[in-house]
C-alpha positions in Angstrom: -19.7 0.2 0.0 -18.4 2.7 -2.5 -14.7 2.8 -1.5 -13.8 5.3 -4.2 -16.3 7.8 -2.9 -15.2 7.1 0.7 -11.6 7.7 -0.3 -12.4 11.0 -1.9 -14.4 12.2 1.1 -11.5 11.3 3.4 -9.1 13.0 1.0 -11.0 16.3 1.5 -10.5 16.3 5.3 -6.7 15.7 6.0 -5.6 16.3 9.6 -2.2 16.1 11.2 -1.2 13.7 14.0 -3.5 13.5 17.0 -5.8 16.1 15.5 -7.7 13.7 13.3 -11.1 14.5 14.9 -13.1 14.8 11.7 -11.4 11.7 10.3 -12.2 9.7 13.4 -15.8 10.8 13.3 -16.1 9.9 9.6 -14.6 6.5 10.1 -16.9 5.8 13.1 -20.0 6.8 11.0 -19.0 4.3 8.3 -18.2 1.5 10.7 -21.3 1.9 12.8 -23.4 1.3 9.6 -22.0 -2.3 9.5 -23.8 -5.2 11.2 -22.6 -5.1 14.9 -23.4 -8.6 16.2 -19.7 -9.7 15.8 -18.1 -6.2 15.8 -16.5 -4.2 18.7 -15.5 -0.6 18.2 -13.0 1.0 20.7 -11.7 4.6 20.6 -8.1 5.4 21.4 -7.2 9.1 21.3 -8.1 10.2 17.7 -7.8 6.6 16.4 -10.0 3.5 16.4 -9.6 -0.2 17.1 -12.1 -2.5 15.6 -12.4 -6.2 16.5 -14.4 -8.8 14.4 -15.1 -12.0 16.3 -14.2 -15.1 14.5 -16.3 -18.3 14.2 -13.9 -20.6 16.1 -10.8 -18.4 16.9 -7.4 -19.8 17.6 -5.6 -16.5 17.1 -6.1 -12.9 16.1 -5.0 -11.5 12.8 -4.4 -7.8 12.6 -4.4 -5.1 10.0 -3.1 -1.6 10.6 -3.8 1.6 8.7 -2.6 5.1 9.3 -5.1 8.0 9.2 -3.2 11.3 9.4 -2.3 13.8 6.7 0.6 16.2 6.0 1.0 19.9 6.6 1.4 20.9 2.9 -0.7 22.7 0.3 -2.3 20.4 -2.3 -1.8 21.2 -6.0 -3.7 18.3 -7.6 -6.6 20.4 -8.9 -8.9 17.5 -8.2 -12.6 18.2 -7.6 -12.2 16.5 -4.3 -9.0 18.3 -3.2 -8.4 19.1 0.4 -10.9 21.5 2.0 -8.4 22.0 4.9 -6.1 24.6 3.4 -2.4 23.9 4.1 -3.0 20.1 4.7 -3.1 17.2 2.3 -3.2 13.4 2.1 0.1 13.4 0.2 1.3 10.1 1.6 -1.8 8.0 0.6 -3.3 7.5 4.0 -6.8 8.2 2.5 -6.2 5.2 0.2 -5.0 3.2 3.2 -8.1 3.9 5.2 -10.4 3.1 2.3 -8.6 -0.3 1.8 -9.0 -1.0 5.6 -12.7 -0.2 5.5 -13.2 -2.5 2.5 -11.4 -5.3 4.3 -13.4 -4.6 7.4 -16.7 -4.9 5.5 -15.7 -8.3 4.1 -14.6 -9.5 7.5 -18.0 -8.4 9.0 -20.1 -9.9 6.2 -18.0 -13.2 6.0 -16.3 -13.7 9.4 -13.2 -15.7 9.5 -12.6 -18.7 11.8 -10.0 -16.5 13.6 -10.6 -13.1 15.2 -9.5 -10.1 13.3 -8.5 -6.6 14.5 -8.1 -3.5 12.5 -6.1 -0.6 13.9 -6.9 2.9 12.6 -3.8 4.5 13.9 -3.3 8.3 14.2 0.0 10.3 13.9 2.1 8.1 11.7 3.7 11.2 10.1 4.5 12.5 13.6 4.9 12.6 16.5 4.2 8.8 16.1 1.1 6.9 17.1 2.2 3.3 16.8 4.4 3.1 20.0 1.8 4.6 22.4 -1.1 2.7 20.8 0.7 -0.6 21.2 1.6 0.2 24.8 -2.0 1.0 25.5 -3.2 -2.2 23.9 -0.7 -4.3 25.8 -1.6 -2.7 29.1 -5.4 -2.0 28.8 -6.7 -4.3 26.1 -4.4 -7.3 25.6 -7.3 -9.1 24.1 -7.0 -6.7 21.1 -3.3 -7.3 20.5 -3.0 -9.3 17.3 -0.9 -12.4 17.1 0.3 -11.2 13.7 -0.1 -7.9 12.0 -0.1 -6.7 8.4 -0.1 -3.3 6.7 0.5 -1.8 3.2 1.9 1.4 1.9 1.1 2.8 -1.5 4.0 3.0 -4.0 3.4 5.6 -6.7 6.4 4.3 -8.7 5.0 0.8 -9.0 2.2 0.0 -11.5 -1.3 -0.9 -10.3 -1.6 -4.6 -9.3 2.0 -4.9 -8.1 2.8 -5.8 -4.5 6.4 -5.7 -3.3 8.1 -6.7 0.0 11.0 -8.7 1.4 11.9 -10.6 4.6 13.8 -8.7 7.1 14.7 -5.0 6.9 12.3 -3.1 4.6 12.4 0.5 6.0 15.1 2.4 7.9 15.5 3.7 11.4 14.6 7.4 11.2 15.0 10.5 13.4 13.9 14.1 12.9 16.7 16.6 13.4 16.2 20.2 14.7 19.3 22.3 15.6 18.9 25.8 17.1 21.8 28.2 17.2 21.8 31.3 19.5 24.5 34.0 19.2 24.4 37.8 19.4 22.7 40.0 16.8 23.5 43.5 15.9 23.9 46.1 13.1 25.4 44.9 9.8 28.0 47.7 10.0 29.4 46.4 13.3 30.0 42.7 12.8 32.8 42.6 15.3 30.3 43.3 18.1 28.1 40.3 17.1 28.1 36.5 16.9 26.6 35.8 13.5 24.4 32.8 13.5 23.8 32.8 9.7 27.6 32.2 9.3 27.6 29.6 12.1 24.6 27.8 10.6 26.2 27.7 7.2 29.4 26.3 8.6 27.5 23.6 10.5 25.4 22.8 7.4 28.6 22.1 5.5 30.1 20.0 8.3 27.0 17.9 8.5 27.7 16.7 5.0 30.8 15.0 6.2 29.0 12.8 8.7 28.0 10.1 6.2 31.0 10.5 3.8 33.6 10.4 6.6 32.1 8.9 9.7 29.9 6.0 8.4 31.4 2.7 7.2 31.2 2.6 3.4 29.7 -0.8 3.7 26.9 0.6 5.8 24.3 3.1 4.8 23.0 6.3 6.3 21.5 9.6 5.3 21.7 13.0 7.0 19.6 15.6 5.1 18.9 19.2 6.1 15.8 20.3 4.2 15.4 23.7 5.8 17.7 26.4 7.1 16.5 29.7 8.5 18.3 32.7 9.9 17.9 36.5 10.3 15.1 39.0 9.9 16.2 41.7 7.4 19.2 42.4 5.2 21.1 44.8 7.5 20.8 43.0 10.8 23.2 40.2 11.7 21.3 37.1 12.7 21.1 36.3 16.4 19.4 33.0 15.8 19.4 30.3 13.2 17.7 26.9 12.8 18.4 23.8 10.8 15.7 21.2 10.2 16.4 17.8 8.7 16.2 14.0 9.0 18.6 11.1 9.8 18.1 7.7 8.2 20.2 4.5 9.1 19.9 0.8 8.5 20.8 -0.2 12.1 20.1 1.3 15.5 23.8 1.3 16.2 24.5 3.5 13.1 21.8 5.9 14.3 23.5 6.3 17.6 26.9 6.7 16.0 25.5 9.4 13.6 23.9 11.3 16.5 27.1 11.3 18.5 29.0 12.7 15.6 26.4 15.5 15.0 26.6 16.4 18.7 30.4 16.6 18.5 30.1 18.9 15.5 27.6 21.1 17.3 30.0 21.4 20.3 32.8 22.5 17.9 30.5 25.2 16.5 29.7 26.4 20.0 33.4 26.8 20.6 34.4 28.2 17.3 31.5 30.7 16.9 31.0 31.5 20.6 27.3 30.6 20.6 24.9 28.1 22.1 23.6 25.1 20.1 20.7 22.9 21.1 19.6 19.7 19.4 16.1 18.2 19.3 15.7 14.8 17.6 11.9 15.0 17.5 10.2 11.8 16.4 12.3 8.7 16.2 11.0 5.6 14.4 12.3 2.0 14.6 13.3 0.2 11.4 10.5 -1.9 9.8 11.8 -5.5 10.1 9.4 -7.9 8.4 8.9 -11.3 9.9 10.7 -13.8 7.7 8.0 -16.5 7.7 5.2 -13.9 7.1 7.0 -12.3 4.2 7.7 -15.6 2.5 4.1 -16.7 3.0 2.7 -13.5 1.7 4.9 -13.5 -1.4 3.9 -17.1 -2.2 0.3 -16.2 -1.9 0.7 -13.0 -4.0 2.5 -14.9 -6.8 -0.4 -17.2 -7.2 -3.1 -14.5 -6.9 -4.8 -13.7 -10.2 -4.0 -10.2 -11.6 -1.2 -9.6 -9.1 2.5 -9.1 -9.8 4.6 -10.0 -6.8 8.0 -8.5 -6.5 10.8 -8.9 -4.0 11.7 -5.3 -3.1 14.9 -3.8 -1.8 15.2 -2.1 1.6 14.5 1.7 1.5 15.5 4.7 3.6 11.8 5.4 4.0 10.6 5.9 7.6 7.5 4.3 9.1 6.4 4.0 12.7 5.1 0.5 11.9 8.6 -0.5 13.0 7.3 -0.3 16.6 4.9 -3.1 15.8 7.5 -5.2 13.9 9.8 -4.9 17.0 7.2 -6.5 19.3 4.9 -8.6 17.0 5.3 -10.9 14.0 4.5 -8.3 11.4 4.6 -7.6 7.7 4.4 -4.4 5.6 4.4 -4.4 1.8 4.3 -1.8 -1.0 1.2 -1.7 -3.2 1.5 0.0 -6.6 -0.7 2.9 -7.5 1.0 4.2 -10.6 1.3 7.9 -10.1 3.5 10.4 -12.0 4.2 12.1 -8.6 5.8 10.5 -5.6 4.9 10.3 -1.9 4.8 13.7 -0.1 4.4 15.5 -3.4 1.7 18.2 -3.7 0.4 16.6 -6.9 0.3 13.0 -5.8 -2.7 11.2 -7.6 -2.8 7.5 -6.8 -4.7 5.2 -9.1 -8.0 4.4 -7.3 -8.1 1.0 -9.0 -6.3 -0.4 -5.9 -9.6 0.0 -4.1 -11.3 -2.4 -6.5 -9.1 -5.5 -5.8 -7.1 -5.0 -2.7 -9.7 -5.6 0.1 -10.7 -9.0 -1.5 -7.0 -9.8 -2.1 -6.3 -9.2 1.6 -9.5 -11.0 2.8 -8.6 -14.1 0.9 -5.1 -14.1 2.4 -6.5 -13.7 5.9 -8.7 -16.7 5.3 -5.5 -18.8 4.7 -3.8 -17.6 7.9 
């Protein structure tokens, strides 16, 4: 199987959450070319669940890959750049899928003693596919729920051949943040007859910057970032509506709740002070990724002895990942895998080193053999 070619073909067809129809079809085509005597393929919405029967199973080992892309314009200039204008695999999910297919091929050709399940999960970038997929598995197909689950995420800042993880907290709790303000528009010459939402949004924007600096314990960590602010239509009409779009990141669920309560209090004060209506939508909320202690230590020991691999104990990051819904319910582990790119995740020029596709599937297969 030519994983580099597969990755490039997947890179050309990025699709956003729960719209990965071409991606699902492509993955099915590849999987159905594999010997099927020990393989079961199940569709779930726009994702896939693949089981490989073991020789004498005592448990089920799982691997999860995400399959969706991002709504952004690609600027790599690659000959295999996205053919879906305005969409890009800028978070490396094309690489993740290719690694998963390479691992699956090895599992089919050389079955383990234990059963193996690979989850091709949609909608990691939003609105979140992990939680409903796990709920469906537990209710409808408990035989496909793994006893332990693993996943990787590419790390552009780490060199090829490096893997990094840690026991316990790896990624933060995250929540989207959408705030809409509704006042009264009007002519720029008569501001006293209006309720200007551009001014109200600007005031709220500045107040949100105090949530972390003045409402979060300095020994804790949190992030409130507003990445987009919009208001108004033309230069001589006072804005009737405004919208702030951002994200919240915390290291504990309790801090997330505290930050949200403070944001809600600030919004109420804006309603009073600017005589307007303010509504909040938290969008997609992801649990923290909490690695199982034993799995993390086992993986790091294995990686340290693997030829050509540099194993690193990483720090926790404010990155968000819906893999946290799995770590909350199952013994699970996620790790970073270096791909040495000059551009980071979610960047329009991200170009991961495809060398990871040469070694990673075998590296993972050998680890699964030891489980």
